[in-house]
C-alpha positions as CSV (number, residue, x, y, z in Angstrom):
1,M,61.8,113.8,115.4
2,E,61.3,110.1,115.9
3,Y,64.7,109.2,117.3
4,Y,64.0,105.5,117.5
5,L,64.5,105.4,113.8
6,V,68.3,105.5,114.4
7,L,68.3,102.3,116.3
8,L,67.7,99.8,113.5
9,P,70.4,101.0,111.1
10,A,72.8,101.5,114.0
11,A,72.2,97.9,115.0
12,L,72.8,96.7,111.5
13,V,76.0,98.6,111.2
14,L,77.3,97.3,114.6
15,L,76.4,93.7,113.7
16,T,77.9,93.7,110.2
17,S,80.9,95.6,111.5
18,K,81.7,92.8,114.0
19,I,81.3,90.1,111.4
20,F,83.5,91.9,108.8
21,M,86.1,92.8,111.5
22,K,86.5,89.1,112.3
23,L,86.8,88.2,108.7
24,C,89.5,90.9,108.1
25,E,91.5,89.7,111.1
26,R,91.6,86.2,109.6
27,I,93.3,87.6,106.4
28,N,95.5,90.1,108.2
29,L,93.7,93.2,107.1
30,P,93.1,96.2,109.5
31,S,89.8,96.0,111.3
32,V,88.9,99.4,110.0
33,V,88.4,97.9,106.5
34,G,85.8,95.5,108.0
35,M,83.9,98.5,109.5
36,L,84.0,100.4,106.2
37,L,82.7,97.4,104.3
38,A,79.9,97.0,106.8
39,G,78.8,100.6,106.2
40,V,78.9,100.1,102.4
41,L,76.9,96.9,102.7
42,V,74.2,98.5,104.9
43,G,74.3,101.5,102.5
44,L,73.0,99.2,99.8
45,I,69.6,99.4,101.5
46,N,69.3,102.8,99.8
47,Y,68.8,101.1,96.5
48,I,65.8,99.1,97.7
49,P,62.6,100.8,96.3
50,G,60.4,102.1,99.0
51,Q,62.8,101.4,101.9
52,T,62.3,103.4,105.1
53,I,65.3,102.2,107.2
54,L,67.8,104.7,105.9
55,N,66.1,108.1,106.1
56,D,67.1,111.7,107.0
57,T,66.5,111.1,110.7
58,S,68.5,107.8,110.9
59,T,71.4,109.0,108.8
60,T,71.6,112.3,110.8
61,G,71.5,110.4,114.1
62,I,74.3,108.0,113.0
63,G,76.2,111.1,111.8
64,F,76.1,112.5,115.4
65,F,77.4,109.2,116.8
66,A,80.1,109.2,114.1
67,Q,81.4,112.7,115.2
68,V,81.8,111.4,118.8
69,G,83.6,108.4,117.3
70,V,86.2,110.4,115.5
71,I,87.0,112.5,118.6
72,L,87.5,109.3,120.6
73,I,89.8,107.9,117.8
74,M,92.0,111.0,117.9
75,F,92.0,111.1,121.7
76,S,93.3,107.5,121.8
77,A,95.9,108.4,119.1
78,G,97.2,111.1,121.3
79,L,97.3,108.8,124.4
80,E,99.3,106.2,122.4
81,T,101.9,108.8,121.3
82,N,105.3,108.0,122.8
83,L,107.2,111.3,123.1
84,G,110.2,109.5,124.5
85,Q,110.6,107.5,121.3
86,I,111.0,110.8,119.4
87,K,113.8,112.0,121.8
88,K,115.5,108.6,121.4
89,I,116.0,109.0,117.6
90,G,116.3,112.8,117.6
91,G,117.2,114.7,114.4
92,P,116.7,111.9,111.8
93,A,113.1,111.4,113.0
94,V,112.4,115.1,112.4
95,I,113.9,115.0,108.9
96,I,112.2,111.8,107.9
97,T,108.9,113.1,109.2
98,L,109.1,116.3,107.3
99,A,110.0,114.6,104.1
100,G,107.3,112.0,104.7
101,V,104.7,114.8,104.9
102,I,106.0,117.2,102.2
103,V,106.7,114.6,99.4
104,P,103.3,112.8,99.6
105,M,101.4,116.1,100.0
106,G,103.2,117.5,97.0
107,L,102.5,114.5,94.8
108,G,98.8,114.4,95.9
109,F,98.6,118.1,95.1
110,L,100.1,117.6,91.6
111,V,97.8,114.7,90.8
112,S,94.8,116.7,92.0
113,V,95.8,119.7,89.9
114,L,96.1,117.5,86.8
115,F,92.4,116.5,87.2
116,N,91.1,119.8,88.3
117,G,91.8,121.9,85.2
118,G,95.6,122.2,85.5
119,F,97.6,125.1,86.9
120,S,95.8,127.6,84.8
121,A,92.6,126.9,86.7
122,L,94.1,127.5,90.1
123,N,92.2,129.9,92.4
124,S,91.6,130.1,96.2
125,D,89.0,127.3,96.1
126,T,90.8,124.9,93.8
127,I,94.1,125.4,95.6
128,L,92.4,124.5,98.8
129,T,90.8,121.4,97.3
130,N,94.1,120.3,95.7
131,L,96.0,120.9,98.9
132,F,93.5,118.8,100.8
133,Y,93.9,115.8,98.6
134,G,97.6,116.1,99.3
135,T,96.9,116.4,103.0
136,I,95.1,113.1,103.0
137,L,98.3,111.4,101.9
138,T,100.4,112.8,104.8
139,A,98.9,110.3,107.3
140,T,100.8,107.2,108.3
141,S,99.6,104.1,110.2
142,V,102.5,102.3,111.8
143,S,100.4,99.5,113.4
144,V,101.0,97.1,110.5
145,S,104.8,97.9,110.5
146,V,105.1,97.5,114.3
147,A,103.3,94.1,114.2
148,T,105.6,93.0,111.4
149,L,108.8,94.3,113.0
150,R,107.8,92.7,116.4
151,E,107.3,89.4,114.7
152,L,110.7,89.6,113.0
153,G,112.3,90.6,116.3
154,K,113.4,94.0,114.8
155,L,111.1,96.4,116.6
156,N,113.9,97.7,118.9
157,S,116.4,98.0,116.1
158,K,117.6,101.3,114.7
159,V,115.2,101.0,111.8
160,G,112.3,99.9,114.1
161,N,112.8,102.8,116.5
162,T,113.1,105.2,113.5
163,I,109.9,104.1,112.0
164,V,107.9,104.3,115.2
165,A,109.4,107.8,116.1
166,A,108.8,109.2,112.6
167,A,105.3,107.8,112.5
168,I,104.5,109.5,115.9
169,M,105.8,112.8,114.7
170,D,104.0,112.3,111.4
171,D,100.7,112.2,113.2
172,I,101.5,115.4,115.0
173,V,102.6,117.3,111.9
174,G,99.8,115.8,109.9
175,I,97.2,117.0,112.4
176,I,98.7,120.5,112.3
177,V,98.6,120.6,108.5
178,L,95.0,119.3,108.5
179,S,94.0,122.0,111.0
180,V,95.6,124.8,108.9
181,V,93.8,123.6,105.7
182,L,90.5,123.2,107.4
183,A,90.8,126.5,109.1
184,M,91.2,128.1,105.6
185,K,87.6,127.2,105.1
186,N,85.4,129.6,107.0
187,N,83.0,127.3,108.9
188,G,82.8,124.9,105.9
189,T,81.6,127.7,103.5
190,S,83.2,128.5,100.3
191,N,84.6,131.8,101.5
192,A,88.3,131.2,102.4
193,V,89.6,133.2,105.4
194,N,92.8,135.3,105.5
195,P,95.7,132.8,105.9
196,W,97.5,135.1,108.3
197,L,94.4,135.1,110.5
198,V,94.4,131.3,110.4
199,I,98.0,131.2,111.5
200,I,97.5,133.8,114.3
201,K,94.5,131.8,115.6
202,M,96.4,128.6,115.5
203,L,99.4,130.1,117.3
204,A,97.0,131.6,120.0
205,F,95.5,128.1,120.4
206,F,98.8,126.4,120.9
207,V,99.9,129.1,123.3
208,V,96.8,128.7,125.4
209,I,97.2,124.9,125.3
210,A,100.9,125.2,126.4
211,L,99.9,127.4,129.3
212,I,97.3,125.0,130.6
213,A,99.1,121.7,129.7
214,S,101.4,121.8,132.8
215,A,98.4,122.4,135.1
216,I,96.4,119.6,133.5
217,S,99.3,117.2,133.7
218,K,99.9,118.0,137.4
219,F,96.2,117.7,138.2
220,F,95.9,114.3,136.7
221,R,99.1,113.1,138.4
222,M,97.6,114.1,141.7
223,L,94.4,112.2,140.8
224,D,96.4,109.2,139.9
225,R,98.2,109.2,143.3
226,K,95.0,109.7,145.2
227,Y,92.7,107.4,143.0
228,P,94.9,105.0,141.2
229,H,93.1,103.0,138.5
230,H,89.8,104.6,139.5
231,R,87.1,105.3,136.8
232,L,87.1,108.9,137.9
233,I,90.3,109.4,136.0
234,P,89.1,108.3,132.5
235,V,85.7,110.0,133.0
236,L,87.4,113.4,133.8
237,S,89.9,112.7,130.9
238,L,87.0,112.3,128.4
239,A,85.3,115.4,129.8
240,L,88.4,117.4,129.3
241,C,88.8,115.9,125.8
242,F,85.3,117.1,124.8
243,I,85.8,120.5,126.4
244,I,89.0,121.2,124.6
245,A,87.6,119.8,121.3
246,Y,84.6,122.2,121.6
247,V,86.8,125.2,122.5
248,S,89.3,124.6,119.7
249,E,86.5,124.4,117.0
250,R,84.2,127.1,118.5
251,Y,86.7,129.8,119.5
252,F,89.9,129.2,117.5
253,G,88.6,127.7,114.3
254,I,90.8,124.7,114.8
255,A,89.4,121.2,114.0
256,D,87.8,119.5,117.1
257,I,89.8,116.4,116.4
258,T,93.0,118.5,116.9
259,G,91.9,119.5,120.4
260,A,91.0,115.8,121.2
261,Y,94.4,114.7,119.9
262,I,96.3,117.3,122.0
263,V,94.5,116.3,125.2
264,G,95.5,112.7,124.6
265,L,99.1,113.9,123.9
266,I,99.1,115.8,127.2
267,L,97.9,112.8,129.1
268,S,100.2,110.4,127.4
269,T,102.9,111.1,130.0
270,N,100.5,110.2,132.9
271,P,101.2,106.9,134.7
272,D,97.6,105.9,134.1
273,C,97.5,106.7,130.4
274,H,97.2,103.0,129.4
275,Y,94.2,102.7,131.8
276,I,92.6,105.8,130.3
277,D,93.3,104.6,126.8
278,R,91.8,101.2,127.5
279,K,88.6,102.7,128.9
280,A,88.3,105.2,126.0
281,E,88.8,102.3,123.5
282,I,86.1,100.2,125.2
283,L,83.7,103.1,125.0
284,G,84.7,104.0,121.4
285,Y,84.8,100.5,119.9
286,M,81.5,99.4,121.5
287,I,79.4,102.0,119.7
288,F,81.0,105.2,118.4
289,V,84.0,104.1,116.3
290,P,82.2,101.3,114.3
291,L,79.4,103.9,113.6
292,F,82.0,106.4,112.5
293,F,83.6,104.1,109.9
294,G,80.2,102.6,109.1
295,N,79.0,106.1,108.4
296,I,81.8,106.7,105.9
297,G,80.6,103.5,104.1
298,L,77.0,104.7,104.3
299,S,77.8,108.1,102.8
300,T,80.2,106.9,100.1
301,Q,78.7,107.8,96.7
302,F,79.4,105.9,93.5
303,S,77.3,108.2,91.3
304,N,80.2,110.4,90.2
305,F,82.3,107.5,89.0
306,N,83.6,107.8,85.4
307,A,86.8,107.0,83.6
308,G,88.4,110.3,84.7
309,M,87.6,109.6,88.4
310,L,88.9,106.1,88.1
311,L,92.2,107.3,86.6
312,F,92.5,110.0,89.3
313,G,91.9,107.4,92.0
314,V,94.6,105.1,90.7
315,L,97.2,107.8,90.4
316,F,96.2,109.1,93.8
317,I,96.9,105.7,95.3
318,I,100.2,105.4,93.5
319,A,101.2,108.9,94.7
320,G,100.4,107.9,98.3
321,M,102.6,104.8,98.1
322,I,105.5,106.4,96.2
323,G,105.4,109.6,98.3
324,K,106.2,107.8,101.6
325,V,108.8,105.4,100.2
326,V,110.6,108.1,98.3
327,G,110.1,110.9,100.9
328,C,110.9,108.9,104.1
329,G,113.4,106.6,102.4
330,G,115.2,109.4,100.7
331,A,115.4,111.4,104.0
332,A,116.8,108.3,105.7
333,L,119.6,108.2,103.1
334,L,120.4,111.8,103.8
335,C,120.6,110.9,107.4
336,R,123.3,108.4,106.5
337,Y,121.3,105.3,106.8
338,S,122.3,102.5,104.5
339,F,120.3,102.0,101.2
340,K,118.7,98.8,102.6
341,D,117.8,100.5,105.9
342,S,116.4,103.5,104.1
343,F,114.2,101.3,102.0
344,K,112.9,99.6,105.1
345,V,112.1,103.0,106.7
346,G,110.3,104.1,103.5
347,V,108.2,100.9,103.2
348,G,107.5,100.9,107.0
349,M,106.0,104.4,106.7
350,M,103.8,103.5,103.7
351,A,100.8,102.0,105.4
352,R,97.6,104.0,106.0
353,A,94.6,103.5,108.2
354,E,92.3,105.5,110.5
355,V,93.9,109.0,110.2
356,A,93.7,109.0,106.4
357,L,90.0,108.2,106.6
358,V,89.4,110.8,109.4
359,T,91.2,113.4,107.3
360,A,89.3,112.6,104.1
361,Q,85.9,112.5,106.0
362,K,86.6,115.9,107.4
363,G,87.3,117.2,103.9
364,V,83.9,115.8,102.7
365,E,82.2,117.3,105.8
366,Y,83.6,120.7,105.0
367,G,82.7,120.4,101.3
368,I,86.3,120.7,100.2
369,I,86.6,117.3,98.4
370,D,84.2,114.9,96.7
371,T,83.0,111.8,98.6
372,S,83.8,109.6,95.6
373,I,87.4,109.6,96.7
374,M,86.6,107.4,99.7
375,P,86.6,104.0,97.9
376,F,90.2,104.8,96.7
377,I,91.3,105.6,100.2
378,V,89.9,102.3,101.3
379,L,91.9,100.6,98.5
380,L,95.0,102.5,99.6
381,I,94.6,101.1,103.1
382,I,94.1,97.5,101.8
383,I,97.0,97.6,99.3
384,T,99.5,99.1,101.7
385,S,98.4,96.8,104.5
386,F,99.4,93.9,102.3
387,I,102.5,95.3,100.6
388,T,104.1,96.8,103.8
389,P,104.6,93.5,105.8
390,I,105.5,91.6,102.7
391,S,108.2,94.1,101.7
392,L,109.6,94.4,105.2
393,Q,109.8,90.6,105.6
394,S,111.5,90.4,102.2
395,A,114.0,93.1,103.1
396,Y,115.0,91.5,106.4
397,K,115.0,88.0,104.8
398,H,117.7,89.2,102.4
399,D,119.7,90.6,105.3
400,D,119.7,87.3,107.0
401,V,121.1,85.4,104.0
402,P,124.8,84.6,104.9
403,A,127.5,85.7,102.5
404,I,129.2,83.0,100.5
405,S,132.9,82.7,101.3
406,A,135.7,82.2,98.8
407,D,136.3,78.6,100.2
408,Q,132.7,77.7,99.6
409,T,132.8,79.1,96.1
410,Q,135.9,77.0,95.2
411,S,134.4,73.8,96.7
């Protein structure tokens, strides 16, 4: 194979990604949108008659880079998880998280069932497909909400801490749900495996991880004391990440991104976790992460678009938005938050970004869902990235309006 054929399309994706990322920053959109748009733009080369830039070799090569990129994304997500924040909020964070997973997943499942032949057409394959569409909607990206709350000076408020803690747990629960659904597919084939075997394998995986987690944590703390802020620490961290990602997929049937996320989670308590995360992000965002999101854009297909798919996509987006607001907001009400604070929690949990795309891409890779859903997930990210900060700012603005006294009314 002529591997140099990968270089030109990879360079085009990296260059256009940087340009679009800067443009998105100027209009307050997540940078992932810019990387996706870059992939779509480069993908238009496919429509040039006789082009040789995008061929089997180049797209396969970019696909390999993309797989490393998604592992680095989930490793960083684990490193950035603040377990102390969950302990601070306690029970309400657990209830809000569970509702924020169950309600959107249920709504996504129902929308998918309506467009996949209805309940009468349910079988092992269609149930898995419908469940996966629901799984995509369980993800939350709290970065937009955190930036808005910080700007408003409300990040350390009761609502701010609740949103951050629930979003952290949401990622953990979402990854577990994703792993279960993916494991139901036997190595990406159409033959579903026994659900009980999936559960047993997953339990065995987490038992093994729990047994080695303490040793890993102690080993890296020892390294940190002996070689503080030394490149040896992030190098060994990434090596461990790749090993656990390999073992989880190869021997337990658990998605490799789950293994990567858990390694990040274990190392998130290390004093040097921010240093590790910074080095991992430099490595990832230099090459692998832009190629991951660019690859999604490159592989997005528009050939299956019709009126039915368009209607499905619109309802899917609405389900994703309503699911978080109703699920998380309703759970906050049950936890005795005020109606206003419950609304803020629901809106603050509505935004989506990287994890939703990672989840969807895994579904496409395993042949569970159709790639034509990808543009609608990008739209979901764009819409919620605009609506979330506007809604939060509006909610807090109304809180800051002083009440009118009786004397002022009479005057």
